[in-house]
C-alpha positions in Angstrom: 252.6 -68.1 -88.5 253.1 -71.4 -90.6 251.0 -74.3 -89.4 253.6 -76.6 -91.2 256.4 -75.4 -89.1 254.2 -75.7 -86.0 253.2 -79.2 -87.1 257.2 -80.0 -87.5 257.6 -78.7 -83.8 255.2 -81.1 -82.4 256.4 -84.0 -84.4 260.0 -83.2 -83.3 258.8 -83.0 -79.7 257.2 -86.3 -79.8 260.4 -87.9 -81.2 262.4 -86.4 -78.3 259.8 -88.2 -75.8 260.0 -91.4 -77.6 263.9 -91.4 -77.5 263.6 -90.8 -73.7 261.0 -93.8 -73.4 263.3 -96.0 -75.5 266.3 -95.3 -73.3 264.3 -95.7 -69.8 262.0 -98.3 -71.0 264.6 -101.0 -71.6 264.5 -103.8 -69.3 261.4 -102.9 -67.7 258.6 -105.1 -65.8 255.7 -104.7 -63.8 257.2 -103.3 -61.1 258.9 -100.5 -63.3 255.5 -99.6 -64.7 253.5 -99.5 -61.4 256.1 -98.2 -58.9 259.3 -97.4 -60.9 261.1 -100.3 -59.1 260.9 -98.1 -55.8 264.2 -96.6 -57.2 263.1 -93.1 -58.4 264.8 -89.8 -57.6 262.9 -87.5 -55.5 263.8 -84.5 -56.9 263.1 -85.5 -60.5 259.7 -86.7 -59.1 259.0 -83.3 -57.5 259.9 -81.3 -60.6 257.9 -83.5 -62.8 254.6 -83.6 -60.6 254.5 -79.6 -61.4 253.7 -80.3 -65.0 251.2 -83.0 -63.9 249.5 -80.9 -61.3 249.2 -77.8 -63.7 248.4 -79.3 -67.1 247.3 -77.5 -70.1 244.2 -76.1 -68.5 246.2 -74.1 -66.0 248.3 -73.1 -68.9 245.4 -71.4 -70.8 242.5 -71.2 -68.2 244.1 -69.5 -65.3 245.5 -66.6 -67.2 242.2 -66.3 -69.2 240.2 -65.9 -66.0 242.1 -63.2 -64.6 239.9 -60.7 -66.6 237.0 -61.8 -64.8 238.2 -63.0 -61.3 241.3 -60.8 -60.6 243.9 -62.9 -58.6 241.4 -65.0 -56.7 242.8 -68.3 -58.0 245.9 -67.6 -55.6 243.5 -68.3 -52.6 242.9 -71.7 -54.0 246.8 -72.2 -54.4 247.2 -71.1 -50.6 244.6 -73.7 -49.6 246.6 -76.4 -51.9 249.6 -75.6 -50.0 248.0 -76.5 -46.7 246.9 -79.6 -48.2 250.3 -80.9 -49.2 251.2 -80.4 -45.6 248.5 -82.7 -44.5 250.0 -85.2 -47.4 253.6 -84.9 -46.4 253.0 -85.6 -42.7 249.8 -87.7 -42.5 249.4 -89.7 -45.9 252.9 -90.3 -46.9 253.8 -92.2 -43.6 250.9 -94.4 -43.8 251.7 -95.3 -47.5 255.1 -96.2 -46.7 254.3 -98.1 -43.4 251.9 -100.3 -45.6 254.2 -100.6 -48.3 251.6 -100.0 -51.0 251.5 -100.3 -54.7 248.1 -98.8 -55.0 246.9 -96.6 -52.0 243.5 -98.0 -52.5 244.8 -101.1 -50.9 244.6 -99.3 -47.6 241.0 -99.2 -47.7 240.7 -103.1 -48.4 243.2 -103.6 -45.2 241.0 -101.1 -43.1 237.3 -101.9 -44.3 237.4 -104.8 -46.8 237.0 -105.4 -50.4 234.0 -103.2 -51.0 235.8 -100.2 -49.8 238.8 -101.1 -52.0 236.6 -101.3 -55.0 234.6 -98.2 -54.2 237.8 -95.9 -53.8 239.4 -97.2 -56.9 236.3 -96.9 -58.9 235.6 -93.3 -57.9 239.2 -92.6 -58.7 238.8 -94.1 -62.2 235.8 -92.0 -62.9 237.1 -88.9 -61.7 240.7 -89.3 -63.6 238.9 -90.5 -66.5 236.6 -87.4 -67.0 239.1 -84.8 -65.8 242.2 -85.9 -68.0 240.0 -86.2 -71.0 238.7 -82.7 -70.4 242.1 -81.3 -70.0 243.1 -83.2 -73.3 240.2 -81.9 -75.4 241.1 -78.5 -74.3 244.7 -78.4 -75.4 244.0 -80.6 -78.6 241.3 -77.9 -79.4 243.9 -75.3 -79.4 246.2 -77.3 -81.7 243.4 -77.9 -84.0 242.5 -74.3 -84.4 246.1 -73.1 -85.0 247.6 -75.9 -86.6 245.6 -78.9 -87.9 242.4 -77.0 -89.3 244.9 -75.3 -91.5 246.4 -78.5 -92.7 242.9 -79.9 -93.1 243.4 -82.6 -90.7 240.4 -83.4 -88.8 239.9 -83.3 -85.1 239.1 -87.1 -84.8 242.4 -87.7 -86.4 244.3 -85.4 -84.3 243.1 -86.6 -81.1 243.7 -90.4 -82.4 247.3 -89.7 -83.4 248.1 -87.7 -80.1 246.8 -90.7 -78.0 248.8 -93.4 -80.0 251.9 -91.3 -79.5 251.2 -91.1 -75.9 250.9 -95.0 -75.8 254.0 -95.5 -77.9 256.2 -93.8 -75.0 254.4 -94.9 -71.9 253.2 -98.6 -72.4 256.6 -100.3 -72.0 258.2 -98.3 -68.9 255.3 -96.6 -67.2 256.3 -94.8 -64.1 259.8 -95.5 -64.6 259.6 -93.6 -68.1 257.0 -90.9 -67.2 259.3 -89.9 -64.1 261.8 -88.6 -66.9 259.4 -87.5 -69.5 257.5 -85.4 -67.0 260.8 -83.7 -66.0 261.6 -82.6 -69.5 258.1 -81.6 -70.3 257.7 -79.3 -67.2 261.2 -77.7 -67.9 259.6 -77.0 -71.4 256.4 -75.5 -69.8 258.4 -73.2 -67.4 260.9 -71.9 -69.6 258.0 -71.3 -72.3 255.9 -69.6 -69.4 259.0 -67.1 -68.7 259.9 -66.4 -72.2 256.4 -65.5 -73.0 256.0 -63.2 -70.3 259.1 -61.4 -71.0 258.0 -61.1 -74.7 254.7 -59.7 -74.3 256.1 -57.1 -71.5 258.6 -55.9 -73.8 256.3 -55.6 -76.6 254.1 -53.3 -74.6 257.0 -51.0 -74.0 257.1 -51.1 -70.2 259.3 -53.2 -67.6 257.8 -55.7 -65.1 257.1 -53.0 -62.4 255.2 -51.0 -65.0 253.3 -54.3 -65.8 252.7 -54.8 -62.2 251.4 -51.2 -61.8 249.0 -51.3 -64.8 247.6 -54.7 -63.3 246.8 -52.9 -59.9 245.3 -50.1 -61.6 242.9 -52.6 -63.2 242.3 -54.4 -60.2 243.8 -57.5 -61.3 246.1 -57.9 -58.5 243.5 -58.3 -55.9 243.9 -61.8 -54.2 241.2 -62.0 -51.4 237.7 -61.7 -52.0 235.8 -60.7 -48.7 232.2 -61.5 -50.2 230.8 -64.2 -48.1 228.0 -65.1 -50.5 230.4 -65.3 -53.6 231.9 -68.8 -54.5 235.3 -67.2 -54.6 235.0 -65.9 -50.9 238.6 -66.3 -49.6 237.8 -69.0 -46.7 235.7 -71.2 -49.3 238.8 -71.0 -51.8 241.3 -71.6 -48.8 239.5 -74.6 -47.0 238.3 -76.0 -50.4 241.7 -75.9 -52.0 243.1 -77.5 -49.2 240.6 -80.6 -49.3 241.0 -80.4 -53.2 244.9 -80.9 -52.8 244.3 -83.6 -50.1 242.0 -85.4 -52.6 243.2 -84.8 -55.8 247.0 -85.5 -54.7 247.0 -87.3 -51.8 244.3 -89.8 -52.6 245.2 -89.9 -56.2 246.6 -92.9 -57.5 248.4 -90.9 -60.3 249.9 -88.5 -58.3 250.9 -90.7 -55.3 252.2 -93.6 -57.8 255.0 -91.2 -58.6 255.5 -90.4 -54.8 255.5 -94.0 -53.6 258.1 -94.8 -56.2 260.6 -92.9 -54.4 263.1 -94.8 -52.3 262.2 -93.8 -48.8 259.7 -91.9 -46.9 262.0 -89.0 -45.9 262.8 -88.4 -49.8 259.0 -88.7 -50.4 258.4 -85.9 -48.0 261.0 -83.7 -49.3 259.3 -84.2 -52.7 255.9 -83.2 -51.7 257.4 -80.0 -49.8 259.4 -78.9 -52.5 256.8 -79.4 -55.1 254.4 -77.4 -52.9 256.8 -74.3 -52.8 257.5 -74.3 -56.3 253.9 -74.7 -57.3 253.0 -71.5 -55.4 255.8 -69.3 -57.2 254.7 -70.9 -60.7 251.0 -70.2 -60.1 251.8 -66.6 -59.4 253.8 -66.4 -62.6 250.6 -67.8 -64.4 248.6 -65.0 -62.9 250.9 -62.3 -63.7 250.6 -63.8 -67.3 247.1 -63.4 -67.4 247.1 -59.7 -66.1 249.7 -58.8 -68.8 247.7 -60.7 -71.4 244.5 -58.7 -70.5 246.1 -55.5 -70.7 247.8 -56.3 -73.9 244.4 -57.5 -75.3 242.6 -54.4 -74.2 245.4 -52.1 -75.9 244.8 -54.1 -79.2 241.1 -54.3 -79.1 241.3 -58.2 -78.9 238.1 -59.8 -77.8 238.1 -63.5 -77.4 236.8 -66.3 -74.9 239.0 -66.5 -71.7 240.7 -69.8 -72.9 241.3 -68.5 -76.4 243.3 -65.3 -75.1 246.7 -66.9 -74.7 247.0 -68.8 -77.7 245.5 -65.9 -79.9 248.0 -63.5 -78.7 250.9 -66.0 -78.8 250.1 -67.4 -82.3 249.1 -64.1 -83.8 251.0 -62.2 -86.3 252.1 -59.3 -83.8 255.0 -61.2 -82.5 256.2 -63.4 -85.4 257.1 -67.1 -85.5 259.3 -67.2 -82.3 256.7 -66.9 -79.7 254.5 -69.1 -81.5 256.8 -72.0 -81.5 257.8 -71.4 -77.7 254.0 -71.3 -76.8 253.4 -74.5 -78.8 256.1 -76.1 -76.9 255.1 -75.0 -73.7 251.4 -76.0 -74.1 252.2 -79.6 -75.2 254.8 -79.8 -72.5 252.0 -78.7 -70.0 249.4 -81.3 -71.8 251.3 -84.6 -71.8 252.4 -84.9 -68.1 248.7 -84.8 -67.1 247.6 -87.3 -69.7 250.5 -89.9 -69.9 250.2 -89.9 -66.1 246.5 -90.5 -66.2 246.6 -93.3 -68.6 249.4 -94.9 -66.6 247.9 -94.6 -63.2 244.3 -95.8 -64.6 246.2 -98.9 -65.9 247.8 -99.3 -62.7 244.6 -98.9 -60.6 242.3 -101.1 -62.9 244.9 -104.0 -62.9 245.8 -104.0 -59.1 242.7 -102.7 -57.6 239.9 -104.0 -59.8 241.6 -107.2 -61.2 243.7 -108.0 -58.5 247.1 -108.6 -60.5 249.1 -108.6 -57.5 247.3 -111.8 -55.9 247.1 -114.0 -59.0 249.4 -116.8 -59.7 249.9 -116.0 -63.3 253.3 -115.3 -64.7 255.0 -112.1 -65.3 254.5 -112.4 -69.2 250.7 -112.9 -68.5 250.2 -110.2 -66.3 252.4 -108.0 -68.6 249.8 -108.9 -71.4 246.7 -108.1 -69.2 248.4 -104.8 -68.5 249.1 -104.0 -71.9 245.4 -104.8 -72.9 244.0 -102.4 -70.0 246.5 -99.7 -71.1 245.3 -99.7 -74.6 241.5 -99.9 -73.7 241.8 -96.8 -71.4 243.6 -94.9 -74.6 240.3 -95.8 -76.6 238.1 -94.8 -73.8 240.0 -91.4 -73.7 239.4 -91.0 -77.4 235.6 -91.6 -77.0 235.4 -89.1 -74.2 237.3 -86.4 -75.9 235.0 -86.6 -79.0 232.1 -86.3 -76.6 233.8 -83.0 -75.1 234.1 -81.8 -78.5 230.4 -82.3 -79.1 229.5 -80.4 -76.2 232.0 -77.8 -76.9 232.5 -75.9 -73.4 235.7 -74.2 -73.5 236.1 -72.8 -70.1 236.6 -76.1 -68.6 238.7 -75.5 -65.5 235.3 -74.7 -63.6 233.7 -78.1 -64.7 236.9 -80.0 -63.7 237.1 -78.7 -60.2 233.4 -79.3 -59.7 233.5 -82.7 -61.1 236.6 -83.5 -59.0 234.4 -82.3 -55.9 231.6 -84.6 -56.5 233.9 -87.7 -57.5 236.7 -87.1 -54.7 234.3 -86.6 -52.0 233.8 -90.4 -51.3 237.5 -90.9 -51.3 238.0 -88.0 -48.5 235.3 -89.4 -46.5 236.5 -93.0 -46.6 240.1 -92.3 -45.9 239.4 -89.6 -43.2 237.1 -92.1 -41.8 239.8 -94.6 -41.7 242.3 -92.6 -40.2 240.6 -90.6 -37.6 238.6 -93.5 -36.1 239.1 -97.3 -35.3 235.4 -98.2 -36.1 234.4 -101.0 -38.4 231.9 -100.7 -41.3 229.2 -102.9 -42.5 230.7 -103.7 -45.8 227.0 -104.3 -47.9 226.2 -100.7 -47.2 229.5 -99.0 -48.1 228.5 -98.7 -51.8 225.2 -96.9 -51.0 226.7 -94.4 -48.7 229.5 -93.6 -51.5 226.8 -93.0 -54.0 224.2 -91.1 -52.0 226.7 -88.7 -50.4 227.8 -87.2 -53.6 224.3 -87.0 -54.8 223.3 -85.0 -51.7 226.3 -82.9 -52.3 225.4 -82.6 -55.9 221.8 -81.6 -55.1 222.7 -79.2 -52.8 225.1 -77.4 -55.0 222.4 -77.3 -58.0 219.9 -75.5 -55.6 222.7 -72.9 -54.4 224.1 -72.4 -57.9 221.3 -73.0 -60.6 222.6 -70.6 -62.9 225.8 -72.4 -63.3 224.1 -75.8 -64.2 221.7 -73.9 -66.6 224.7 -72.4 -68.4 226.4 -76.2 -68.7 223.1 -78.0 -69.4 221.2 -75.2 -71.6 218.1 -76.0 -69.9 216.2 -73.8 -67.3 216.1 -75.8 -63.9 213.5 -73.3 -62.3 215.6 -73.1 -59.0 216.4 -69.4 -58.7 213.5 -68.5 -56.4 214.5 -71.3 -54.1 218.0 -70.3 -54.4 217.3 -66.8 -53.4 214.8 -67.7 -50.5 216.5 -70.6 -48.9 220.1 -69.8 -49.3 219.8 -66.1 -49.3 222.0 -65.8 -52.6 224.9 -67.9 -51.1 226.8 -70.0 -53.7 228.8 -72.9 -52.9 232.5 -72.6 -54.2 235.2 -75.0 -53.6 234.0 -76.1 -50.1 231.7 -78.3 -52.1 234.3 -81.5 -51.7 234.3 -80.8 -48.2 230.3 -81.0 -47.8 230.6 -84.1 -49.8 233.4 -85.7 -47.6 231.6 -84.8 -44.6 228.2 -86.6 -46.1 230.3 -89.5 -46.7 231.8 -89.5 -43.1 228.6 -89.2 -41.4 227.2 -92.0 -43.7 230.0 -94.4 -42.7 229.4 -93.5 -39.1 225.9 -94.7 -39.5 226.8 -97.9 -41.0 229.7 -98.4 -38.4 230.1 -100.4 -35.2 232.8 -100.2 -32.5 235.9 -102.6 -32.6 236.3 -105.2 -30.0 239.3 -103.3 -28.5 236.9 -100.2 -28.3 234.2 -102.3 -26.5 236.5 -103.6 -24.1 237.9 -100.1 -23.3 234.2 -98.9 -22.7 233.5 -101.8 -20.4 236.6 -101.1 -18.3 235.6 -97.2 -18.3 232.4 -98.4 -16.8 
């Protein structure tokens, strides 16, 4: 497949995005950038959020992992669905009642400035690392199949892609992203369906025949009943629920789009419709993974899991058409997660760290600050992408979920403590609790799963014997985020005191 042709497709795709940005970004102001002037269409937001939630990592990693873990990922998706119900009926009403621009303002109103800064800081850390990991994975694929063949270095590829993302987000922000994400989600889903049809037909079977072949291989097994395994179904479902609550409901990037909708009812409709569609789309990705592995086995193709889809789609067997469709779908999956991340990080830093809403500066001065922060985050993205390139670990979805479980735990603990209790916190101890709790969760995870960390760190931790004797082979899975949140909740309980109304109530009872 001609790399020059694929390069032309990438450029044409960016030109379309820039055109959409030019149309939607006219007459924009800071309110347009941060919350879309509270005028976003809920159906567009829901559809665009599918692309943001899935990203390029899902596009290549979920199908690639089917060969080793069957359809176990769908257990996680079921947990996500439960988490979205909590977001729709608990968190969304809270955010609209308080009329928030940044969801972390809730923590300030509930506990004070230290809680506000802690929540925003953990979001910034998690989103920075997670989004750049996704960006690295997709740029790596584009580099191998297009830019290396044109003698364009990885660093230049990463820099130009980030610059182009800046060009279509710096003016309109959320107002623009609502439309570009909708366009890109459409491109990703159409590409997914077309690729499935192409590959199934190339094997000379129909869809029922493909499903039957997957069943024979055991790929369609959804529930893992091994309680010690990280993918045990209860671990995945419960962990998935809290991952969804934290990574969507407590995430400024995802909620920034939701609170840009006109009213609470439309925002709830957005989350619920998004949840239903996401379940179906993930089933399609798993189905794709099954047929990819069956096709690879028939052609003796042996590659790393994350390289399976691009290797088959961009190989010579299908000609040029499916390669073009794959590239369009891949970059459509990539950019909703990156453009939204840079925009939300800018919003969070400006509102939560710099306090741009509470100063007396003019709109023009605040816009200048916002643009400076926006470009600065793009530069940080570039540096982190180069760092991931140096590490060169391609099976990256496991890392993203693990890192999110560590960094979103304090957010889960802070918000749940604020919602479920009426107690006050001693502000000076909030930061220590939010740092110690993730370290405790990380230490427990290292002791239970030393092999995972040895593989990532390339050093022997010498904990295998401890793991076998103390935990009897138990491996922590996606329930890590729940453990982290519980450690934070318990720590906050230790530094809390009853409110005056609680004390009066206790005295009356006595």
